[in-house]
C-alpha positions as CSV (number, residue, x, y, z in Angstrom):
1,M,15.9,-4.3,7.5
2,A,12.2,-4.6,5.8
3,L,12.4,-6.0,2.2
4,V,9.9,-3.3,1.1
5,T,9.1,0.2,2.6
6,L,5.5,0.7,1.9
7,F,4.2,4.3,1.9
8,Y,0.3,4.6,2.4
9,D,-2.5,6.9,3.9
10,A,-2.9,6.4,7.6
11,D,-6.2,8.5,7.5
12,C,-7.9,6.2,5.2
13,G,-9.8,3.3,6.7
14,F,-9.3,1.2,3.6
15,C,-5.9,1.8,3.3
16,Q,-5.5,0.8,7.0
17,A,-7.2,-2.3,6.5
18,S,-5.4,-3.1,3.5
19,V,-2.0,-2.6,5.5
20,D,-3.4,-4.4,8.4
21,W,-4.3,-7.4,6.1
22,L,-0.8,-7.4,4.5
23,L,1.1,-7.3,7.7
24,Q,-1.0,-10.3,8.9
25,K,-0.5,-12.5,5.8
26,S,3.2,-11.7,5.3
27,R,6.4,-12.7,7.0
28,P,7.7,-10.8,9.8
29,G,10.3,-7.9,8.7
30,T,9.1,-8.2,5.0
31,F,7.4,-4.6,5.3
32,Q,8.4,-1.3,6.8
33,L,5.2,1.2,6.8
34,V,5.6,4.9,6.7
35,A,2.5,6.9,6.6
36,Y,2.5,9.8,4.3
37,Q,1.2,11.8,7.3
38,D,4.4,11.2,9.4
39,E,6.5,14.3,8.3
40,S,9.6,13.1,10.1
41,E,9.6,9.4,8.7
42,I,8.7,10.8,5.0
43,K,11.5,13.1,4.9
44,K,13.9,10.3,4.7
45,Y,12.6,9.3,1.4
46,P,12.8,12.2,-1.1
47,M,12.1,10.0,-4.2
48,V,8.8,9.4,-2.9
49,D,5.9,11.6,-4.7
50,R,3.8,13.4,-1.9
51,A,1.4,14.6,-4.7
52,L,0.6,11.0,-5.2
53,A,-0.1,10.4,-1.5
54,D,-3.8,10.9,-1.8
55,K,-4.0,8.7,-5.1
56,G,-2.1,5.5,-4.2
57,I,0.2,3.6,-2.3
58,Q,4.1,3.4,-3.1
59,A,6.5,0.6,-2.4
60,L,10.3,1.0,-2.2
61,G,12.1,-2.3,-2.8
62,E,15.7,-3.3,-1.5
63,D,16.3,-2.8,-5.3
64,G,15.8,0.9,-5.1
65,K,12.9,0.9,-7.3
66,L,10.0,2.7,-6.2
67,R,6.5,1.2,-7.5
68,K,3.3,3.2,-7.4
69,K,-0.2,2.2,-7.3
70,A,-1.3,-1.1,-9.1
71,S,2.6,-2.0,-9.5
72,A,2.9,-1.4,-5.8
73,T,0.2,-3.6,-5.0
74,G,1.4,-6.3,-7.4
75,F,4.8,-6.0,-6.1
76,C,3.8,-6.2,-2.6
77,L,1.7,-9.3,-3.1
78,S,4.3,-11.1,-4.7
79,L,6.1,-11.2,-1.3
80,V,2.9,-12.4,0.6
81,P,2.9,-16.4,1.1
82,R,-0.1,-17.7,-0.8
83,W,-0.6,-14.6,-2.6
84,E,2.6,-14.5,-4.9
85,W,0.8,-15.7,-7.8
86,L,-1.8,-12.8,-7.7
87,G,1.2,-10.4,-7.4
88,R,2.9,-11.9,-10.3
89,F,-0.5,-11.9,-12.2
90,I,-1.2,-8.2,-11.5
91,L,2.4,-7.3,-12.7
92,C,2.2,-9.2,-16.1
93,P,2.4,-6.8,-18.9
94,F,-1.1,-7.6,-20.3
95,V,-2.8,-7.6,-17.0
96,L,-1.1,-4.4,-15.2
97,P,-3.1,-1.9,-17.5
98,F,-6.2,-3.4,-16.5
99,A,-5.3,-3.9,-12.8
100,S,-4.3,0.0,-12.9
101,V,-7.8,0.7,-13.9
102,G,-9.5,-1.2,-11.1
103,Y,-6.8,0.3,-8.7
104,A,-7.9,3.7,-9.9
105,V,-11.5,2.8,-9.4
106,V,-10.9,1.7,-5.7
107,A,-8.7,4.7,-5.1
108,G,-11.4,7.2,-6.3
109,N,-14.1,5.4,-4.0
110,R,-11.7,4.4,-0.9
111,Q,-13.8,6.8,1.6
112,R,-17.0,5.4,0.4
113,I,-15.4,1.6,0.8
114,S,-14.0,2.7,4.1
115,K,-17.4,3.6,5.4
116,W,-18.6,0.3,4.1
117,M,-16.1,-1.6,6.1
118,G,-17.1,0.5,9.2
119,R,-13.7,2.2,9.3
120,T,-14.8,5.7,9.4
121,A,-12.4,7.1,11.8
122,C,-8.6,7.5,11.2
123,R,-6.2,5.6,13.3
124,I,-2.6,6.8,14.3
125,P,0.0,4.8,12.8
126,G,1.1,2.1,14.9
127,S,-2.0,2.2,17.0
128,K,-4.1,-1.2,17.2
129,P,-6.4,-1.6,14.3
130,E,-10.3,-0.7,14.6
């Protein structure tokens, strides 16, 4: 079983790239991915805020705690070798408010960022990266 179930927007190129990076850098079995668009899978997680799907990631840890947006990012990074320090830094009480502002700026511009990255088309979850 994965340490973290990560809920993300599979229609967003930036989100896809972020998830691809996370999977490449993490140990196998650390993350289980669930796309917000996967109706059959998302129904298994009633605690997930579907209204947040367009605004940020959510990460459910083995501890049963659901983390959102910048907190989810910090939590996930804290489990990635060589990036643990950044995850812990983001989660520091005096840093998290600033990280949350940065997260909101990126999330608000993710479609534009996706185009800059050359990821203009959505990808079906589980298929190969663009």
